[in-house]
N, C-alpha and C positions, 0 to 999 in steps of 0.2 A: 465575141470574146469567150474563150472557154471558161466555164465555171470551175472554181477550185473544188477539188474532191474533199469532202469533209472526213475528218478522222474522229471516230467515236470510241471513247475509252469506256471500259466497263469496270466498275469497282463494287465492293460489297464484302461481306464476311465470308469465311471459309464455308464451302458447300452451300452457298446461298443460291446457286443456279446461274452463275455468271456465264459459264460455258454454254449452257442451254440457251441463254438469251443471245449469246454471240452467234450460235448456230441458227437461231431464228432470223437474225439480221442477215446472215449469209444467205439463207434461203430466199430472202427478199431482194438479193442482188448485191450485197456488200462483199468485199474481199476480206477474209479473216486472217489476222496475224495472231497466232497463239504463242504468247511469250513463254508459257510453261513448256511447250513442246521445244521451243528454241533452247531453253535452259537445259532440258533433258538431253538434247543432242550435244550441247556444248560440254556437258559433264564428261563425255567420253572422247572429247578431242584430246590429242596428245598433250598439249601444254597444260590444259586445265586439269586433266586426270593426274598429271605429274604433281601439280601444285596441291591437289587434294590429298594424294598419298603422302606427300612430303609433310603436310601438316597433321594428318589424322592416321596415317599408317597404311602399309601395303595390304593389310588384312581386309581392306575395303574393296579389293579387286576380286572378282570371281574367277573361275577357271578359264574363262574366255578373255580375261584382262579388262572386263567392263567394271565400272564402279557400281557397287551394291547400294542403290539409292536409298532403300529403306534403312539400312544400317547407318548410312551417312546422316539421314534425317534424324535418327534416334540420338546420334551424338550432338548434332548442332542445335536441335530444338530443346536441349536441356540447359543451354547457356547463351545469353544474349551476345556475349563476346564471340562465340563460335558462329552464330548466325551472321553477324557482321563480317566475320572473316570469309565465310563462304560467299556472301553477297559481293564482297570486294573482288573475289576471284572471278565470279561469273558475270555479274551485272555489266561491267564496262563493255564486254564483248557482245552480250545479249542486246544491250541498248544500241550498240553500233549496228548490229544486224537488223534490228527493228527499224531504225532510222533509214537504213539503206533500202529496206523493202518498201517503206512508205514512199521514199523518193522515187523508186522505180515505178511504183503504181501510179504516182502523180504524172509521170512522163507518159506511161502507157495510156492513161485516161480511158480505159475500157470499163472502168468500174464506177458505180454510183457513189460508193462510200467505202471507207476502210474501217474495219472493226478491230480494235486492239483489246484482246482478252489477256490481261496481265494482273496476277494476284497482287503484285506490289506496285500497281500503277501510281499511287500517290507517293509511296515511300521512295521510289526510284526516280522521281521527278519526270516520269513519262507523261504525266498529266499535262506538262508544258507543251507537248506536241499534239494534244487533242483539241478539237474544236468544240466538242460536246462530250460531257461525261455523264454516263448513266450510273445510278446507284441502284443495286438490286436489294430491295428491302424484303428480308425473309425472317420469320420468327425463329428464335434460337432452337426451339424444340424440333422444328422442321429440318433445320440444318443438321442437328444431331442424328435424326432418323436417317437422313440421306447419307451421312458419313458412315453410319453403321451398315447400311445396305450396300452402298457402292464401294467404299474403300476399306471396309472391315476394320476401321480404327477402334481402339478402346474408347470408352466414354469421355475420358478427360483430355483426349488428344486435341479437340478443337480449342479448348481453353489454353492448352500448352502452346499451341502454334499462334493463336491470336495475340498472345502476349508480345510477340515479336513483330506485330503489324500495328499500324496506326489505329487509334480507337475508331470504332464505327461512326460515332457522331461526327468526328472530323471528316471522315470520308463522305458522309452524307452532306455535310456543309459545303464541300467544294464541288459537289455535283450539280448539274443543270437540270436533270430529269430523274425522277424516282419511278422505278418499275416495282409494283407490288407483286411479289411472287409467293403469296400465301394462299391463293385459291387454286383453281384447276390450271392445267397447262394451256387449255384453250383461252382462259381468262388472261393469262400472261401473254400469250401470242396476240390477242386483240390489243393489248396495251402497246406491244412492240410495233404492231402494224400502225396503230394510231401515231406513235412517235415517228415512224418512218414517213408517213404521209405529211406530218407537220414539219419535220426538219429536213428531210432528204428530197422528197419528190415534189415539194410545194413549188409552185411557179412564181 
C-alpha cells in the first residue's frame, strides 16, 4: 500500500529563515508550496486587483496596471481592520490553490514530502492540513539584521507587522519540531537533515 505523503508546515517569526529551511527541505527531495508567492500572484488577478482598488484606491496601480505591493503593505499594516480586509480578499483563493496543489501532489506520488511555506500558517488554519509543523526559532536581533540586509525595511517594521500575526509562543506551542536557526547555515542544515531522516525517510 502506498504511504501517504507527509505535509510539512513551517512557521516562525518574520525573517526567521522559514524560506531558507523550506529550500533546504526541497533540496532533500520535498515539493515546495510557497504561499507568499501564490498570494503575490493572486494580487494581480483581475478579480482581486479590482477588490483591492475598490477598497484602497486606483492610485495603488502602477503604469502597467499592477498593484504596488509596497504601498499596499504600508496602508494595511497600519491598521488591524485593513489587514483583516486584505486577508478576506486574498486568503480564500490562496487556500483553495494550496489545497488543490497538495491534492494534485498526493495523486502524482512522485514526491517524498510536501513543504508548505506560509507566513500565516497558524492564523489561516492551514495548520489543519499539515502532518508535521516546524517552528523556526531565531533570536529577534538576527531577524532584524536579516530584514535590514535583505528587505531594506526600517527598524520598526518587524514589530509593526508581527502585531498582526499570532504571538510567537503560540506558534511554538502548536509546533511538533523546533529548528534552532541561531548558529551557522551548516548547523541549521544538519538539524533539517536530522528531521528529514527521522520523520520522512525512516522505515
